[in-house]
LOKOLMI-27567 format. One record per residue: x, y, z of N, C-alpha, C, O in turn; residue number from 1. Coordinates in steps of 0.02 Angstrom, whole numbers, m for minus. Example, Ala and Ser with C-alpha at 12.3 -4.5 7.8 and 13.67 -1.06 7.14 Angstrom:
BEGIN
- n.px; n.py; n.pz; ca.px; ca.py; ca.pz; c.px; c.py; c.pz; o.px; o.py; o.pz; num
- 660; m284; 390; 615; m225; 390; 660; m165; 390; 712; m166; 423; 1
- 642; m112; 354; 684; m53; 357; 645; 2; 394; 670; 57; 402; 2
end
This chain:
BEGIN
- n.px; n.py; n.pz; ca.px; ca.py; ca.pz; c.px; c.py; c.pz; o.px; o.py; o.pz; num
- m2031; 7244; m786; m2022; 7227; m715; m2082; 7251; m675; m2109; 7305; m688; 1
- m2103; 7211; m627; m2160; 7231; m586; m2139; 7284; m536; m2084; 7282; m508; 2
- m2183; 7332; m526; m2168; 7384; m477; m2191; 7363; m408; m2235; 7320; m402; 3
- m2161; 7392; m357; m2178; 7374; m289; m2235; 7417; m265; m2228; 7457; m218; 4
- m2294; 7410; m297; m2352; 7449; m279; m2413; 7405; m275; m2413; 7348; m299; 5
- m2464; 7432; m244; m2526; 7394; m237; m2559; 7382; m304; m2599; 7335; m311; 6
- m2544; 7423; m354; m2579; 7420; m418; m2542; 7379; m471; m2560; 7382; m529; 7
- m2492; 7340; m450; m2456; 7300; m499; m2503; 7250; m532; m2553; 7230; m503; 8
- m2488; 7231; m594; m2531; 7187; m632; m2490; 7130; m662; m2455; 7139; m712; 9
- m2494; 7071; m631; m2457; 7014; m656; m2480; 6994; m725; m2442; 6964; m763; 10
- m2542; 7010; m742; m2568; 6990; m806; m2533; 7022; m865; m2539; 6998; m921; 11
- m2496; 7076; m854; m2460; 7110; m908; m2391; 7081; m920; m2357; 7100; m967; 12
- m2370; 7035; m877; m2304; 7007; m882; m2307; 6938; m913; m2347; 6896; m892; 13
- m2265; 6925; m964; m2259; 6858; m992; m2207; 6821; m950; m2148; 6837; m952; 14
- m2230; 6772; m913; m2186; 6738; m867; m2129; 6703; m903; m2076; 6692; m873; 15
- m2139; 6685; m966; m2088; 6649; m1003; m2033; 6694; m1030; m1983; 6670; m1057; 16
- m2043; 6760; m1024; m1992; 6808; m1047; m1946; 6831; m991; m1902; 6872; m1003; 17
- m1956; 6805; m931; m1917; 6828; m875; m1847; 6798; m875; m1837; 6740; m893; 18
- m1798; 6839; m855; m1729; 6815; m849; m1718; 6791; m777; m1717; 6831; m730; 19
- m1710; 6726; m769; m1704; 6697; m702; m1634; 6674; m687; m1624; 6633; m642; 20
- m1584; 6699; m724; m1515; 6675; m715; m1490; 6687; m644; m1449; 6648; m618; 21
- m1513; 6740; m612; m1489; 6757; m545; m1533; 6731; m489; m1523; 6746; m430; 22
- m1583; 6691; m506; m1629; 6664; m456; m1604; 6596; m432; m1592; 6551; m473; 23
- m1597; 6589; m368; m1576; 6525; m339; m1633; 6495; m298; m1668; 6530; m262; 24
- m1641; 6430; m304; m1692; 6394; m267; m1662; 6364; m204; m1610; 6331; m207; 25
- m1695; 6375; m148; m1673; 6344; m85; m1697; 6272; m83; m1735; 6250; m125; 26
- m1674; 6235; m33; m1695; 6166; m25; m1771; 6162; m15; m1804; 6118; m42; 27
- m1798; 6209; 24; m1871; 6209; 35; m1908; 6226; m29; m1963; 6201; m40; 28
- m1878; 6269; m71; m1909; 6285; m135; m1912; 6223; m179; m1964; 6209; m211; 29
- m1858; 6185; m181; m1854; 6126; m223; m1905; 6074; m200; m1932; 6036; m241; 30
- m1919; 6071; m136; m1969; 6024; m110; m2038; 6038; m138; m2081; 5993; m140; 31
- m2050; 6100; m159; m2115; 6117; m187; m2128; 6081; m253; m2186; 6076; m273; 32
- m2076; 6057; m286; m2085; 6021; m348; m2127; 5958; m339; m2169; 5942; m381; 33
- m2117; 5924; m283; m2154; 5862; m270; m2228; 5877; m261; m2271; 5837; m281; 34
- m2242; 5933; m231; m2311; 5952; m214; m2349; 5978; m275; m2408; 5965; m283; 35
- m2314; 6015; m318; m2347; 6050; m373; m2336; 6019; m441; m2378; 6026; m486; 36
- m2279; 5985; m450; m2262; 5962; m516; m2225; 6014; m557; m2207; 6001; m614; 37
- m2213; 6074; m529; m2174; 6125; m563; m2102; 6102; m572; m2075; 6068; m528; 38
- m2071; 6121; m628; m2000; 6106; m635; m1958; 6165; m608; m1986; 6216; m588; 39
- m1892; 6157; m607; m1848; 6208; m579; m1858; 6275; m612; m1862; 6327; m578; 40
- m1862; 6276; m678; m1866; 6339; m714; m1931; 6376; m698; m1931; 6437; m690; 41
- m1986; 6339; m693; m2049; 6373; m678; m2049; 6400; m606; m2074; 6455; m594; 42
- m2020; 6362; m560; m2015; 6388; m492; m1972; 6451; m489; m1986; 6497; m451; 43
- m1919; 6453; m529; m1877; 6512; m532; m1916; 6572; m558; m1909; 6628; m533; 44
- m1957; 6561; m609; m1998; 6615; m636; m2045; 6642; m582; m2053; 6702; m573; 45
- m2078; 6595; m547; m2125; 6616; m495; m2089; 6651; m438; m2115; 6699; m409; 46
- m2029; 6628; m422; m1991; 6660; m368; m1968; 6730; m389; m1967; 6776; m349; 47
- m1951; 6738; m453; m1932; 6803; m479; m1991; 6852; m471; m1982; 6907; m446; 48
- m2050; 6830; m492; m2109; 6873; m486; m2124; 6888; m413; m2140; 6945; m395; 49
- m2117; 6838; m370; m2130; 6848; m299; m2082; 6900; m271; m2104; 6944; m232; 50
- m2019; 6897; m289; m1970; 6945; m264; m1983; 7015; m291; m1969; 7065; m256; 51
- m2009; 7020; m352; m2026; 7086; m378; m2084; 7117; m340; m2087; 7178; m332; 52
- m2130; 7075; m318; m2187; 7100; m280; m2166; 7121; m210; m2187; 7174; m186; 53
- m2126; 7080; m178; m2107; 7095; m109; m2062; 7157; m104; m2064; 7193; m55; 54
- m2022; 7169; m156; m1975; 7224; m153; m1910; 7203; m122; m1904; 7147; m98; 55
- m1860; 7247; m122; m1793; 7230; m96; m1794; 7217; m21; m1831; 7249; 17; 56
- m1752; 7170; m1; m1741; 7154; 70; m1802; 7128; 106; m1807; 7133; 167; 57
- m1850; 7101; 68; m1909; 7071; 99; m1919; 7002; 69; m1902; 6990; 11; 58
- m1948; 6957; 108; m1960; 6890; 82; m2031; 6866; 96; m2044; 6806; 92; 59
- m2076; 6913; 111; m2146; 6895; 121; m2191; 6950; 92; m2169; 7006; 80; 60
- m2254; 6932; 80; m2304; 6978; 54; m2349; 7002; 111; m2371; 6962; 152; 61
- m2363; 7067; 112; m2414; 7091; 158; m2482; 7083; 124; m2487; 7060; 67; 62
- m2535; 7102; 159; m2603; 7092; 134; m2615; 7130; 68; m2645; 7102; 22; 63
- m2592; 7192; 64; m2604; 7232; 4; m2573; 7201; m58; m2604; 7197; m111; 64
- m2511; 7178; m52; m2476; 7149; m109; m2505; 7081; m127; m2508; 7062; m185; 65
- m2525; 7043; m76; m2557; 6979; m90; m2622; 6990; m129; m2637; 6954; m176; 66
- m2661; 7039; m108; m2725; 7053; m142; m2713; 7072; m215; m2750; 7049; m259; 67
- m2663; 7113; m228; m2648; 7132; m297; m2630; 7071; m339; m2653; 7063; m396; 68
- m2588; 7027; m311; m2568; 6967; m347; m2628; 6921; m358; m2637; 6893; m412; 69
- m2669; 6912; m306; m2726; 6867; m310; m2776; 6892; m363; m2804; 6852; m400; 70
- m2788; 6957; m365; m2834; 6984; m415; m2809; 6972; m485; m2848; 6960; m531; 71
- m2743; 6977; m495; m2714; 6967; m561; m2720; 6895; m585; m2727; 6882; m645; 72
- m2718; 6848; m538; m2719; 6778; m556; m2788; 6747; m556; m2800; 6696; m588; 73
- m2834; 6776; m519; m2900; 6747; m510; m2953; 6798; m530; m2972; 6841; m490; 74
- m2976; 6795; m593; m3020; 6848; m618; m3087; 6850; m583; m3121; 6901; m584; 75
- m3107; 6794; m551; m3170; 6795; m514; m3168; 6843; m456; m3220; 6869; m434; 76
- m3108; 6856; m429; m3102; 6905; m376; m3114; 6975; m403; m3148; 7015; m371; 77
- m3087; 6989; m461; m3096; 7056; m491; m3169; 7069; m507; m3192; 7126; m501; 78
- m3205; 7017; m527; m3275; 7025; m546; m3321; 7034; m486; m3377; 7059; m493; 79
- m3299; 7013; m428; m3343; 7012; m369; m3341; 7079; m332; m3289; 7110; m326; 80
- m3400; 7099; m308; m3403; 7159; m266; m3372; 7147; m197; m3359; 7194; m160; 81
- m3360; 7083; m182; m3331; 7064; m118; m3256; 7049; m125; m3228; 7013; m83; 82
- m3224; 7076; m176; m3155; 7057; m192; m3108; 7068; m133; m3068; 7024; m117; 83
- m3111; 7126; m101; m3065; 7140; m46; m3076; 7092; 12; m3028; 7067; 41; 84
- m3139; 7080; 28; m3154; 7033; 82; m3130; 6963; 65; m3102; 6929; 108; 85
- m3140; 6941; 3; m3118; 6875; m17; m3042; 6869; m13; m3015; 6817; 7; 86
- m3008; 6922; m34; m2935; 6921; m30; m2912; 6915; 43; m2863; 6880; 57; 87
- m2946; 6948; 88; m2930; 6942; 160; m2940; 6870; 184; m2899; 6844; 222; 88
- m2994; 6839; 162; m3008; 6769; 181; m2953; 6723; 155; m2929; 6680; 192; 89
- m2934; 6733; 92; m2881; 6692; 63; m2814; 6704; 97; m2776; 6657; 109; 90
- m2801; 6766; 113; m2738; 6783; 148; m2734; 6745; 214; m2682; 6715; 230; 91
- m2788; 6745; 252; m2789; 6710; 316; m2783; 6634; 306; m2750; 6600; 345; 92
- m2816; 6609; 253; m2815; 6537; 241; m2746; 6511; 221; m2727; 6456; 241; 93
- m2709; 6551; 183; m2644; 6528; 158; m2585; 6552; 200; m2528; 6534; 186; 94
- m2599; 6593; 249; m2547; 6610; 298; m2544; 6553; 349; m2566; 6560; 406; 95
- m2516; 6497; 327; m2519; 6435; 366; m2484; 6440; 433; m2504; 6407; 481; 96
- m2431; 6480; 437; m2395; 6486; 500; m2419; 6546; 542; m2388; 6563; 592; 97
- m2474; 6577; 520; m2505; 6634; 555; m2455; 6688; 573; m2457; 6716; 628; 98
- m2411; 6703; 526; m2359; 6754; 538; m2385; 6824; 521; m2352; 6874; 538; 99
- m2442; 6828; 488; m2467; 6893; 467; m2441; 6914; 399; m2451; 6971; 379; 100
- m2408; 6868; 364; m2383; 6881; 297; m2380; 6815; 259; m2387; 6761; 288; 101
- m2369; 6820; 193; m2367; 6761; 150; m2297; 6751; 124; m2270; 6795; 90; 102
- m2266; 6694; 141; m2199; 6680; 116; m2204; 6645; 48; m2259; 6631; 24; 103
- m2147; 6630; 18; m2146; 6602; m50; m2181; 6534; m52; m2220; 6520; m98; 104
- m2169; 6492; m3; m2200; 6426; m1; m2276; 6432; 3; m2312; 6396; m31; 105
- m2300; 6477; 45; m2372; 6487; 52; m2403; 6516; m12; m2459; 6498; m30; 106
- m2366; 6560; m46; m2391; 6588; m108; m2395; 6535; m162; m2443; 6534; m201; 107
- m2346; 6491; m165; m2348; 6437; m214; m2407; 6391; m199; m2439; 6366; m246; 108
- m2421; 6379; m136; m2479; 6339; m117; m2543; 6371; m145; m2585; 6336; m173; 109
- m2548; 6437; m139; m2606; 6473; m166; m2609; 6469; m242; m2661; 6453; m271; 110
- m2552; 6483; m275; m2550; 6483; m348; m2569; 6414; m376; m2608; 6408; m423; 111
- m2540; 6362; m345; m2554; 6294; m368; m2628; 6278; m359; m2660; 6252; m405; 112
- m2656; 6292; m301; m2724; 6273; m286; m2774; 6311; m329; m2821; 6281; m356; 113
- m2767; 6376; m335; m2817; 6417; m367; m2807; 6424; m443; m2855; 6436; m480; 114
- m2745; 6417; m466; m2731; 6430; m537; m2713; 6367; m576; m2741; 6355; m629; 115
- m2666; 6327; m551; m2635; 6276; m593; m2657; 6204; m579; m2648; 6161; m623; 116
- m2684; 6190; m522; m2702; 6120; m506; m2758; 6095; m550; m2798; 6136; m575; 117
- m2763; 6029; m562; m2821; 6002; m597; m2885; 6022; m561; m2885; 6036; m501; 118
- m2939; 6024; m598; m3003; 6049; m572; m3023; 6016; m506; m3044; 6050; m460; 119
- m3016; 5950; m502; m3036; 5915; m442; m2996; 5938; m381; m3023; 5945; m326; 120
- m2932; 5949; m392; m2889; 5969; m336; m2899; 6042; m318; m2890; 6061; m260; 121
- m2917; 6083; m367; m2934; 6153; m350; m2993; 6155; m303; m2993; 6192; m254; 122
- m3044; 6115; m318; m3104; 6114; m277; m3087; 6089; m207; m3105; 6121; m157; 123
- m3053; 6032; m203; m3036; 6003; m138; m2988; 6047; m99; m2994; 6055; m38; 124
- m2939; 6075; m134; m2889; 6115; m100; m2917; 6179; m71; m2901; 6198; m15; 125
- m2960; 6213; m110; m2989; 6275; m84; m3039; 6259; m28; m3044; 6297; 20; 126
- m3075; 6204; m35; m3120; 6184; 19; m3080; 6173; 83; m3100; 6195; 137; 127
- m3024; 6139; 77; m2982; 6125; 135; m2956; 6189; 166; m2951; 6195; 227; 128
- m2939; 6238; 124; m2913; 6302; 149; m2967; 6343; 184; m2952; 6379; 232; 129
- m3029; 6338; 161; m3082; 6381; 187; m3127; 6348; 239; m3168; 6382; 270; 130
- m3120; 6284; 250; m3165; 6249; 295; m3161; 6276; 366; m3109; 6300; 389; 131
- m3218; 6271; 401; m3221; 6291; 470; m3187; 6239; 514; m3164; 6188; 489; 132
- m3185; 6252; 579; m3151; 6205; 625; m3185; 6137; 627; m3154; 6087; 646; 133
- m3250; 6134; 608; m3286; 6070; 608; m3279; 6033; 541; m3310; 5982; 531; 134
- m3237; 6060; 496; m3226; 6027; 432; m3280; 6041; 380; m3281; 6009; 328; 135
- m3325; 6089; 393; m3379; 6105; 347; m3375; 6179; 327; m3334; 6217; 353; 136
- m3419; 6199; 282; m3425; 6268; 262; m3491; 6297; 286; m3544; 6268; 273; 137
- m3487; 6353; 320; m3548; 6389; 339; m3578; 6420; 276; m3548; 6418; 223; 138
- m3637; 6449; 283; m3670; 6479; 225; m3627; 6535; 196; m3618; 6538; 135; 139
- m3602; 6579; 238; m3560; 6634; 212; m3496; 6609; 180; m3474; 6634; 129; 140
- m3466; 6559; 211; m3403; 6532; 184; m3415; 6495; 118; m3372; 6497; 74; 141
- m3473; 6463; 111; m3490; 6430; 48; m3499; 6481; m7; m3480; 6469; m65; 142
- m3529; 6538; 9; m3536; 6592; m41; m3467; 6614; m65; m3457; 6623; m125; 143
- m3421; 6623; m18; m3353; 6644; m36; m3319; 6591; m79; m3286; 6607; m129; 144
- m3327; 6528; m61; m3299; 6471; m97; m3324; 6471; m170; m3284; 6461; m216; 145
- m3389; 6482; m179; m3418; 6479; m246; m3401; 6540; m288; m3394; 6535; m349; 146
- m3394; 6598; m256; m3375; 6657; m294; m3305; 6647; m325; m3294; 6665; m383; 147
- m3260; 6618; m286; m3192; 6607; m311; m3190; 6554; m366; m3153; 6561; m414; 148
- m3230; 6501; m358; m3230; 6446; m406; m3293; 6445; m449; m3318; 6392; m467; 149
- m3318; 6504; m463; m3383; 6510; m498; m3386; 6470; m563; m3436; 6437; m577; 150
- m3333; 6472; m602; m3334; 6438; m667; m3339; 6362; m659; m3365; 6328; m703; 151
- m3314; 6335; m604; m3316; 6263; m593; m3384; 6239; m570; m3397; 6179; m572; 152
- m3427; 6284; m548; m3491; 6264; m520; m3550; 6290; m559; m3606; 6296; m533; 153
- m3539; 6305; m623; m3596; 6323; m665; m3641; 6261; m673; m3615; 6206; m681; 154
- m3707; 6271; m672; m3753; 6213; m672; m3750; 6172; m736; m3743; 6198; m791; 155
- m3754; 6107; m725; m3759; 6060; m781; m3823; 6020; m770; m3872; 6047; m745; 156
- m3823; 5957; m787; m3881; 5915; m776; m3878; 5887; m706; m3843; 5838; m693; 157
- m3914; 5917; m660; m3914; 5895; m590; m3983; 5869; m572; m4031; 5876; m610; 158
- m3987; 5839; m512; m4051; 5812; m489; m4101; 5868; m476; m4161; 5856; m469; 159
- m4076; 5931; m472; m4121; 5987; m461; m4150; 6014; m526; m4190; 6061; m526; 160
- m4130; 5985; m583; m4155; 6007; m647; m4115; 6065; m675; m4058; 6077; m654; 161
- m4145; 6102; m722; m4111; 6158; m754; m4107; 6217; m706; m4158; 6242; m683; 162
- m4046; 6239; m692; m4036; 6294; m645; m4007; 6354; m681; m3974; 6348; m733; 163
- m4019; 6412; m653; m3994; 6475; m681; m3918; 6479; m673; m3891; 6457; m622; 164
- m3885; 6507; m723; m3812; 6515; m720; m3793; 6560; m662; m3830; 6605; m642; 165
- m3733; 6548; m635; m3707; 6588; m580; m3664; 6644; m610; m3605; 6635; m622; 166
- m3696; 6701; m623; m3661; 6757; m655; m3640; 6811; m606; m3588; 6842; m615; 167
- m3680; 6822; m555; m3666; 6876; m508; m3661; 6849; m437; m3679; 6792; m423; 168
- m3636; 6891; m392; m3633; 6872; m321; m3703; 6857; m295; m3713; 6812; m254; 169
- m3752; 6895; m319; m3821; 6885; m296; m3847; 6817; m319; m3883; 6783; m281; 170
- m3830; 6797; m380; m3850; 6730; m404; m3822; 6676; m357; m3857; 6628; m340; 171
- m3760; 6685; m336; m3728; 6636; m293; m3761; 6635; m224; m3773; 6581; m197; 172
- m3776; 6693; m197; m3809; 6695; m131; m3876; 6660; m134; m3894; 6622; m88; 173
- m3915; 6673; m187; m3980; 6641; m193; m3973; 6565; m199; m4012; 6528; m170; 174
- m3924; 6542; m238; m3915; 6470; m247; m3892; 6437; m182; m3912; 6381; m168; 175
- m3851; 6472; m144; m3829; 6444; m80; m3888; 6438; m32; m3893; 6389; 5; 176
- m3932; 6487; m33; m3994; 6482; 8; m4033; 6420; m12; m4058; 6383; 31; 177
- m4040; 6408; m78; m4076; 6350; m102; m4041; 6285; m82; m4073; 6236; m64; 178
- m3975; 6286; m85; m3935; 6228; m67; m3945; 6210; 6; m3957; 6151; 23; 179
- m3941; 6259; 50; m3949; 6246; 121; m4021; 6222; 136; m4031; 6179; 178; 180
- m4069; 6251; 101; m4138; 6229; 109; m4147; 6156; 87; m4183; 6118; 119; 181
- m4113; 6138; 33; m4117; 6069; 8; m4092; 6019; 60; m4119; 5964; 65; 182
- m4042; 6039; 99; m4014; 5995; 151; m4043; 6012; 220; m4012; 5998; 271; 183
- m4102; 6043; 221; m4139; 6058; 283; m4102; 6106; 329; m4105; 6101; 390; 184
- m4067; 6154; 299; m4034; 6208; 336; m3994; 6185; 396; m4008; 6205; 452; 185
- m3943; 6144; 385; m3902; 6121; 441; m3866; 6179; 475; m3835; 6220; 441; 186
- m3871; 6183; 540; m3842; 6240; 577; m3766; 6238; 576; m3734; 6290; 585; 187
- m3737; 6178; 567; m3664; 6172; 570; m3630; 6174; 501; m3570; 6162; 497; 188
- m3668; 6189; 448; m3639; 6195; 382; m3643; 6132; 340; m3675; 6083; 359; 189
- m3612; 6134; 281; m3613; 6079; 234; m3543; 6051; 222; m3494; 6088; 224; 190
- m3539; 5986; 210; m3475; 5956; 194; m3464; 5955; 118; m3509; 5972; 80; 191
- m3405; 5935; 98; m3387; 5936; 27; m3431; 5890; m14; m3450; 5906; m70; 192
- m3448; 5832; 13; m3492; 5785; m23; m3559; 5818; m40; m3583; 5812; m96; 193
- m3588; 5851; 9; m3653; 5883; m2; m3648; 5939; m54; m3693; 5946; m96; 194
- m3595; 5978; m50; m3587; 6034; m97; m3581; 6009; m168; m3613; 6035; m214; 195
- m3539; 5958; m178; m3529; 5931; m245; m3593; 5897; m270; m3612; 5904; m328; 196
- m3626; 5860; m226; m3689; 5827; m245; m3740; 5877; m270; m3773; 5866; m321; 197
- m3747; 5934; m235; m3798; 5982; m253; m3779; 6022; m316; m3819; 6030; m361; 198
- m3717; 6047; m318; m3699; 6093; m371; m3675; 6058; m435; m3684; 6084; m490; 199
- m3644; 6000; m428; m3617; 5966; m487; m3657; 5905; m507; m3650; 5879; m563; 200
- m3700; 5881; m462; m3742; 5825; m480; m3706; 5760; m489; m3726; 5719; m531; 201
- m3652; 5749; m452; m3614; 5687; m457; m3620; 5649; m392; m3645; 5675; m342; 202
- m3598; 5586; m393; m3604; 5544; m334; m3555; 5564; m280; m3504; 5596; m294; 203
- m3571; 5546; m219; m3528; 5563; m164; m3458; 5533; m171; m3410; 5561; m144; 204
- m3452; 5478; m206; m3387; 5446; m215; m3338; 5492; m250; m3277; 5488; m238; 205
- m3363; 5536; m294; m3320; 5584; m327; m3289; 5631; m277; m3228; 5644; m279; 206
- m3329; 5657; m231; m3304; 5702; m180; m3253; 5667; m136; m3201; 5697; m119; 207
- m3266; 5605; m118; m3219; 5568; m77; m3153; 5558; m113; m3099; 5562; m83; 208
- m3157; 5544; m178; m3097; 5535; m218; m3057; 5600; m222; m2995; 5598; m218; 209
- m3091; 5656; m229; m3058; 5721; m232; m3021; 5734; m166; m2962; 5753; m167; 210
- m3054; 5723; m111; m3023; 5736; m46; m2964; 5688; m33; m2913; 5708; m5; 211
- m2972; 5626; m55; m2918; 5577; m46; m2856; 5597; m84; m2800; 5594; m58; 212
- m2865; 5618; m146; m2808; 5638; m188; m2773; 5699; m159; m2712; 5702; m156; 213
- m2814; 5748; m136; m2784; 5809; m109; m2747; 5795; m44; m2690; 5817; m34; 214
- m2778; 5758; 1; m2747; 5744; 66; m2683; 5704; 57; m2636; 5712; 96; 215
- m2681; 5660; 7; m2620; 5622; m6; m2563; 5668; m25; m2506; 5658; m4; 216
- m2578; 5719; m65; m2526; 5768; m84; m2502; 5807; m23; m2442; 5817; m14; 217
- m2548; 5828; 18; m2530; 5867; 77; m2487; 5825; 125; m2438; 5850; 152; 218
- m2506; 5763; 134; m2468; 5719; 179; m2397; 5707; 153; m2349; 5706; 191; 219
- m2391; 5697; 87; m2324; 5687; 58; m2281; 5749; 67; m2221; 5744; 80; 220
- m2312; 5807; 60; m2274; 5870; 68; m2250; 5878; 140; m2193; 5898; 151; 221
- m2293; 5863; 187; m2275; 5870; 258; m2219; 5821; 277; m2175; 5838; 316; 222
- m2221; 5761; 248; m2169; 5712; 263; m2101; 5737; 238; m2050; 5726; 271; 223
- m2101; 5770; 180; m2038; 5795; 152; m2008; 5850; 195; m1947; 5859; 196; 224
- m2051; 5887; 230; m2027; 5943; 271; m1997; 5920; 337; m1958; 5956; 368; 225
- m2015; 5859; 359; m1990; 5834; 423; m1917; 5813; 419; m1888; 5791; 468; 226
end
């Protein structure tokens, strides 16, 4: 069983060994199936873990407990010297109702986007969560975006030629500087098409397809809540 401490480690728990007989799913929990593709049993397992983290008589995560859970599920956070700052950014991004805490629905949104979604939707979903008010990513926010999704943005055959692997935070900062320079240092940031074009070397239509697929999921989820 997970302890109610900042140092809990979800990685030590086999989710398939959990006893979920006493876990009940609410109507809002069941609606998450449409959004994520999770079945009832998997949602019960995730809800069990969530309740173990929150502790008795609580139904939301504070920042410390969210950070512990995020570090356990996203190893790029653990590897980064900016892990605490990144966890704060993610906490703010997924606290959709700005309550100052993360409820079960918001946590599932995070788990699906960062851990379980197909690669294209992870990219689009995290971009959507981190984007500025103008729909773009500033230089600092792009660095944060790439640190979290580092494995998805390792260089391949791009129009920029052979590029150095993104192994450290410093590698990412240097590459982001190069990326902004490539697009003439736009003061208002970069959009998803530009980011994918530069780092993945694919056509803009791919980025548009990613955003279309993700937005369709979000819209379907919102309709179900009404």
